[in-house]
C-alpha positions as CSV (number, residue, x, y, z in Angstrom):
1,M,-5.0,-0.2,-34.1
2,S,-6.9,-0.1,-30.8
3,G,-6.3,2.3,-28.0
4,F,-8.2,5.4,-29.2
5,G,-11.1,7.0,-27.3
6,Q,-12.9,4.6,-25.0
7,D,-12.4,1.5,-27.2
8,Y,-9.4,0.4,-25.1
9,R,-11.7,0.0,-22.1
10,E,-13.8,-2.5,-24.0
11,E,-10.7,-4.3,-25.3
12,I,-9.4,-4.7,-21.7
13,K,-12.8,-5.9,-20.5
14,S,-12.8,-8.4,-23.3
15,A,-9.3,-9.6,-22.4
16,V,-10.5,-10.1,-18.8
17,E,-13.4,-12.2,-19.9
18,L,-11.2,-14.2,-22.2
19,V,-8.9,-15.0,-19.3
20,K,-11.9,-16.1,-17.3
21,E,-12.9,-18.4,-20.1
22,G,-9.4,-19.9,-20.3
23,R,-8.6,-18.3,-23.6
24,E,-5.3,-16.8,-22.6
25,A,-3.8,-16.6,-26.1
26,D,-6.7,-14.5,-27.3
27,A,-6.5,-12.2,-24.3
28,L,-2.8,-11.7,-24.9
29,D,-3.5,-11.0,-28.6
30,I,-5.8,-8.2,-27.5
31,L,-3.4,-6.7,-25.0
32,D,-0.4,-7.0,-27.3
33,N,-2.3,-5.0,-30.0
34,L,-3.3,-2.1,-27.9
35,N,-1.3,1.1,-28.4
36,W,-0.3,1.8,-24.8
37,R,1.4,5.1,-25.7
38,K,-2.0,6.5,-26.6
39,I,-3.7,5.2,-23.5
40,H,-3.3,7.7,-20.6
41,N,-5.7,6.2,-18.1
42,I,-3.5,4.9,-15.3
43,S,-6.2,2.6,-13.9
44,A,-6.5,0.9,-17.3
45,I,-2.8,0.5,-17.6
46,V,-2.5,-1.0,-14.1
47,Q,-5.4,-3.4,-14.8
48,A,-3.7,-4.5,-18.0
49,S,-0.5,-5.0,-16.1
50,Q,-2.2,-7.2,-13.7
51,L,-3.6,-9.2,-16.5
52,Y,-0.2,-9.6,-18.1
53,E,1.1,-10.8,-14.7
54,S,-1.6,-13.3,-14.3
55,L,-0.7,-14.7,-17.7
56,G,2.9,-15.0,-16.8
57,K,4.1,-12.1,-18.9
58,I,6.0,-10.5,-16.1
59,E,8.2,-8.2,-18.3
60,D,5.2,-6.9,-20.1
61,A,3.4,-6.3,-16.8
62,K,6.4,-4.4,-15.5
63,D,6.8,-2.4,-18.7
64,L,3.2,-1.2,-18.4
65,L,3.7,-0.3,-14.7
66,M,6.9,1.6,-15.5
67,M,5.0,3.5,-18.2
68,A,2.3,4.3,-15.7
69,H,4.9,5.4,-13.2
70,D,6.5,7.7,-15.7
71,R,3.2,9.3,-16.3
72,S,2.2,9.4,-12.6
73,P,5.3,9.2,-10.4
74,I,3.5,9.8,-7.2
75,G,0.5,7.4,-8.0
76,R,-0.1,5.2,-5.0
77,V,-1.7,2.4,-7.0
78,V,1.2,2.3,-9.4
79,L,3.8,2.3,-6.7
80,F,1.9,-0.4,-4.8
81,N,1.7,-2.6,-7.8
82,L,5.4,-2.0,-8.8
83,C,6.5,-3.0,-5.3
84,L,4.4,-6.1,-5.3
85,L,5.5,-7.2,-8.7
86,C,9.2,-6.6,-7.9
87,A,8.8,-8.5,-4.6
88,R,7.1,-11.4,-6.4
89,T,9.9,-11.6,-8.9
90,G,12.7,-11.4,-6.3
91,E,13.8,-7.9,-7.2
92,L,13.9,-7.0,-3.5
93,E,16.1,-3.9,-3.7
94,E,13.9,-2.4,-6.4
95,A,10.8,-3.4,-4.4
96,R,12.2,-1.7,-1.3
97,E,12.7,1.5,-3.3
98,Y,9.1,1.5,-4.5
99,Y,8.0,0.7,-0.9
100,D,9.9,3.7,0.4
101,D,8.3,5.9,-2.3
102,F,4.9,4.6,-1.4
103,V,5.4,5.3,2.3
104,D,6.7,8.8,1.5
105,I,3.6,9.8,-0.4
106,A,1.1,7.8,1.7
107,P,2.4,7.4,5.2
108,H,-1.0,6.7,6.7
109,D,-2.2,4.2,4.0
110,F,-2.8,0.8,5.6
111,Q,-1.5,-0.9,2.4
112,K,2.1,0.0,3.5
113,Y,1.7,-2.9,5.9
114,V,0.7,-5.3,3.1
115,L,3.8,-4.3,1.2
116,K,6.0,-4.5,4.3
117,Y,4.6,-8.0,4.9
118,Y,5.4,-9.2,1.4
119,L,8.9,-7.8,1.5
120,A,9.6,-9.3,4.9
121,E,8.2,-12.7,3.7
122,K,10.3,-12.6,0.6
123,R,13.4,-11.8,2.6
124,G,12.7,-14.9,4.8
125,A,11.6,-13.1,8.0
126,D,10.5,-15.4,10.8
127,E,6.9,-15.8,11.8
128,Y,7.2,-13.5,14.8
129,T,8.4,-10.6,12.5
130,L,5.4,-11.3,10.2
131,I,3.1,-11.4,13.1
132,G,4.3,-8.0,14.2
133,I,3.6,-6.6,10.8
134,L,0.1,-8.1,10.6
135,E,-0.7,-6.8,14.1
136,E,0.3,-3.3,12.9
137,L,-2.0,-3.8,9.9
138,K,-4.8,-5.0,12.1
139,N,-4.5,-1.9,14.3
140,S,-4.7,0.3,11.2
141,E,-7.3,-1.6,9.2
142,F,-9.1,-4.9,9.9
143,I,-9.1,-7.0,6.7
144,D,-10.4,-10.5,6.8
145,E,-7.8,-12.2,4.7
146,W,-5.0,-10.6,6.7
147,A,-6.7,-11.3,10.0
148,Y,-7.0,-15.0,8.9
149,Q,-3.3,-15.0,8.0
150,L,-2.5,-13.5,11.4
151,A,-4.6,-16.2,13.1
152,F,-2.7,-18.8,11.0
153,L,0.7,-17.5,12.1
154,Y,-0.5,-17.4,15.8
155,H,-1.4,-21.1,15.3
156,K,1.9,-21.9,13.6
157,T,3.9,-20.4,16.5
158,G,1.9,-22.1,19.2
159,Q,0.0,-19.0,20.4
160,V,-3.3,-20.9,20.7
161,D,-5.1,-18.3,22.8
162,K,-4.3,-15.5,20.3
163,C,-5.3,-17.7,17.4
164,I,-8.7,-18.4,19.0
165,E,-9.2,-14.8,19.8
166,M,-8.3,-13.7,16.2
167,C,-10.7,-16.4,14.8
168,D,-13.4,-15.1,17.1
169,E,-12.8,-11.6,15.9
170,V,-12.9,-12.6,12.2
171,A,-16.2,-14.5,12.9
172,L,-17.6,-11.4,14.6
173,Y,-16.7,-9.1,11.7
174,Y,-17.5,-11.6,8.9
175,G,-19.9,-14.0,10.5
176,D,-22.1,-14.2,7.4
177,G,-19.2,-14.9,4.9
178,I,-17.1,-17.9,4.2
């Protein structure tokens, strides 16, 4: 069985490539046959969890994240991914608990705003609430995809001047990209 030494890294890398090639069943076969109890690399477990999620295997994804959380209860990456997964699956109370844990251990990490946004969006927050969260994120860390989302929300709420200003700012920071 796989999962010993560094072999698991190659197995996960192969699974990623198989997904890119559209060979999801083969990727799942690799992931399902790894001995996760013997793999202690949290990053590898999180990566495999993300693969499972992308393949629609939500319970397997969550099981791996819970295993990683048991091994590293204060791991920011694990808490971030647990919060996102729970939010995506509608487990909002559980997502909120992981969000609170994340903020407790990383109060200055800008990703808390990303999590806060996803939670608010899943709870049906209005556009103005979402704008407030994204403005907090922008003041902490300027990230193109979130700045674009902020501009979109400004547009959606009729705040044309703010939309144009945000688009100009995105163009200034990322003028060479798409």
